[in-house]
N, C-alpha and C positions, 0 to 999 in steps of 0.2 A: 579254465579246465578244473574239474573237481578231482581232488586227490584224497583218497581215504587211506589213512595210515594207522596201523596197530602199533602202539608204543609199548615195548617191553623192557623197562629199565633194568630189571634183574637185581643182582647182588653187588656188594662192595661199592666201588666207584661208579657202577652202572648208572644209578639215578643222576649223579652229578654231570657225567659226560653226556648222557642222553638229553638232559635238560638243555645243554648248550647246543647240541645238534638240532634239537627241536626249535630252539630260539632262532637259529640260522634259517631253518626251513620256513618258519613263519615269515621272517623278513623277506626271503626270496619270493615266496608266494604273494606277499603284499606288493613287491616291486614289479612282478611279472603278471599280476592280476589273476592269480589262481585261487580257488577256494579250497582251504585245507581243513579236513575233518580228521581229527585224531582222537583215539581212545586208548587209555592205558589199562594194562592187565599184568598180573604177577607171573613170574617164571623163576625157577631155580630155588634156592634156599628159602627165600621169602614166601614162595608159593607152598613149599613144604610146611612152613610154620603156620600158614593160613588155612591150608586145605588138606595137607598130607600128601599132595601130588605135586611133583616139580614142574609138571606141564599140565595144568588143570584143563578140563573139557571146555570150560568157559573161555579160557585163553585161546585154545585151539579154534573155537567157533569164531572169535573175534578175528584171528589171523585169516581164516578162510573167507571172511566177509570183507577183507581189506585188499587194497591194491598193492600194498607193500608193508613190510614190517621193519620198524627201526628198533634195533635190539642192543642192549648194553653189554652185560657180562654175567656169567654164572659162576658161583663158587663161594664157599664159606669155610673158614677154619674149623668151625664146629664139626663139619663132616670130614674134612681132611684128616682129623685126628681120631676118626671113628671108622677104621677100615672095614669093620664088619657090619656097618649100617646097611640095612636092606633097601632103603630109599636114599638116594644121593642127588644133589643138585644137577650134576652132569647128566643124569638120566633124562632130565628135562630137555636138555639140548639134543640128545639123541632121538628122543621122542618127537620133538619138533621137526627135526630133519626128515624122519621117516614119514610122519603123518602129512607133512606139507609137500612131500616129494622133492626135497631140496637135494638134487642129485649132483650139483656142481658148485664148488666153492671157488670164487675168482678173487685172487689176491694180486693186485698190481704191486710191484716192487720198484720204487722210484727213489733215487737219491736227491737230496736237496743241497745245493751249493753251500748253504750256511752250516750244514751238519756233516760235511765230509770229514772233518777232524774228529768227530764223535764216533765214526765208524771204527770197528776193530781192525779193518783192512786199510792198507795204504791208500791215500787219496787218489793216486793215479789208477788204482784198480776199480774204485767205486764211482769215479767221476763219470757222469752220463749214463749210469746203469738204469735201464728201463725195460723190465720184462714183466710177464704175467704168468703166474702159477695157477693152473687149473687142477683142482683136486676132486676126484670122485667122492661123493659124500654118503651114499646110502647102501654101499655094499662093502665087501671085504671083511676082515677079521673083526671089526667092531660090531657087525650085525650077524656074523655067521653062526650057525647052529650045527652040532651041539656046542655048548659052552658051559663050563662049570668046574667043580672039584669033586674028587673022590670022597667017599663017605668019611674016610679017616683024615681027609684034609691034606694028605701028603702029595697029591698029584692034582694039577690044574691043567685045563685044556681050553683052547680056542680054536675055532675053525674058520678058514678063510674061503669064502665062496663068491664067485662072480659068474654072471651069465653073459652070453654073447650080446644080448640086447643092452645090458647096462654098459658094456664096453663100447659098443657102437655109438650109443648116445653121447657119451662124454668125449670120445675121440672126434666125432663130427662137430661137436661144439668147439673143440679146441682148434680144429682146422678152420672153422668159421672165423675165429678171432685172428689166427695167423694170416689168413688172406687179407684182413683189414690192417695188419701191422706190417712187419718187415719180412713176412713170408718165410718164416723158419719155425718149425715145430720139433721139439725135443720130447720123445716119448720115453718115460722112465719106467723100468720094470726090474725084475730079478729072474729073467727068463732062463738063466743057467741053473736055477735051483727049484723054483716054484712052478707048479702046474698052472696055477691062476695067471701068472705072468706069461707063460707060454701062450695061453689063450689070448691075453692082451696083445701080445706081439703079432699073433696070427691074424686077429681081427684088424689091427691097425695097418698091417702090411696090405690087406685087401683094400681098405679105405684109402690108403695112400695113393693108389692108382688114380683115384678120382680127383686128386689135387696136384697135378704135375707142376704147377707154378710154385708150390711150396716145397722148400728144402726140408726133408724129414730126416731126423737122426734118432737112433735108438741108443739108449744109455742105461747101463745097470745102475741101480740106485746108489751104491757105494761110490761109483765114479761120479755120479751127479752131485753127491754130497761134497766131494773133493773139488769138483769144477766150480761149485758155487763160491768157494773161498779163494780159488786160484785164478779164475777168470769169469767173474759174474757177468761181464759185459757180452759174453758169447751167447747168452740166452735171449730169446725173443718170447716165445710161448712154450711153456712146459706143462705137460699133462701127465698125471699118474694116478695110481689107486689110493684108497683112503688112508691107510696107515703111513705109507711112504710120503704121501702129500702132507699129512699132519706134521711129520718131522721135518721134511724139506722146506716147507713154507715158514716154519718157526726159524729154521737156520737162515733162510733168505731174509727174514724180517730184520735180523740183527745187522745186515749189511748197511741199512740206511742210518744207523746210529742211534735209533730209538724205536722201541716197540710202540710207543705212543703216537707214532706217525702214520701207521698203515691201516687203511680201511679194507673191507672185504664185502663181497656180495655172494649170497648163496641163491643160485638160480633154481626155482622150483616148478613143479607141475601145476600147482594151484596158486601160489604167490611166491614172492622172493623176499629174502631177509637180508638186511644190511647192517653190518656190525663192525666195530673195531676188532683187530685181531688180538689185542692184549686181554689179559684176564681181569678178574674182579679186583685185584690189588687191595685186599681188605685193610692193610696197614695204613692206607691213605684215605679210606672211606670217611666222609664227613669232614675232612680237613680243608676242602677247597683248594687242593694243590695238584690234582690229577690233570694230566695233559688231555685236553678235549679234542685235539686236532684230528685224531684218527676217527673219532665218532663223527665230527663235522665233515670230514672227507668221505665217510660212509654215507652221509646225507647227500653229498654231491653225487656219488654213485647211484643212489636211489633215484634221484631226478633223471639221470642219464639212462639207467638200465630199466627201471620200472615204468618210467613215464616218457622216455625218449625226449627229454627236455634238455638238450645239450647246452644251450646258452645259460640255463639256470645252474647246471653243474659247473660250467666254466667260471661263472661268477664266484661261486664258493672257492673254487681252487685258486683263483686270482687273489681273493681276499686272504686266504690262508697264506699264500706265498708272501703277500704284503706284510702280514703280521710277523712273519719270520724275518723278513728283511728289516722291519722296524724294531726287532728285538722284543716284541710283545708276545712272549712265550712263558710257559711254566718252568719251574726250576730245573726239571730234568734235561731241558735242552738249552738252557740259558748259557750264553757265551761270555757275558761281562759281569756276572754276579748279580745282576738285576733281574728279578723275575716277577711274574704276575700270577694272580690266582686263576683257578679254572674259570670262574664267572667273568673276571676281567678280560681274559683272552676271548671268551665268547662275545662279550659286549663290544670289544674293539672290532672283531670281525663283522658283527652285525652292522655297525656303523660304516665300516669300509664298504660293504655290499651296497649300502644306501648311497655312498658317494660314487660308486662306479658308474 
């Protein structure tokens, strides 16, 4: 099978972790006789420095021509400390989502036995946790208009907008995943306050009738935030709007004990993007200490979701699990004081896949 991938390393630790994910992808393709064609393009702060645009047209064209996008991270301290900057790296991420039609972000939240003690929650609460967060990506307050500030700068405003079509698309996707899993869907909103949330609930209640085999529950976002730390094992599939999803998925990611462990997929109209959920972590950039496992697991999701190559994705997951069991991990999740570099972890997993 021919696989064409756009590689967008981005900023900070992005290039280092994407290098390891790509290393694993090449080994998997060699093992399973696939032809991998990949091309690299800039995005984020590095793209601003090179072109003035955080998501250049050339980068977009490459993504549109590719079967999938393997993405690292966006963000730079240079722009974090310049709040009035007109062009920011994060605008590149929003532009990519909009132009590629990336309407759904999928984040599996899975705990690993060797990391239970790293979780801020009690081990008995997080043991066996396995659920999926589905976040709507192209609507809501991040994209709503009007948006801006008054002339004197004393007032700022954002607008949250959702259409029935946007809600139907993401809710049906969530039901599709719930049917394949444990047949439970939690729809998160703030219908007691927000008009957009009331539309979400109205549309979801109509679609719910088409899936009688799925247990559907509706939960206000504040209650969902509390439930995530009180009883995370009660969730199977969770779906919500853009800003709520942004916050809740970051909260959920902490349950596992390390942000460096969680991959994600952004499902699009034109192509799909696969990326670790952590940020650019500029303090670690160039030091070869960043945890590459989330990026490597994102590559596993790429094989599974973009190409329907389940065995290939499974091989990557097994090798990652083996590396954790063997203690071949970076310093952030090391248990015995012994740690390995980013590239050493990638090399070990590559060799493990060859052995499988």
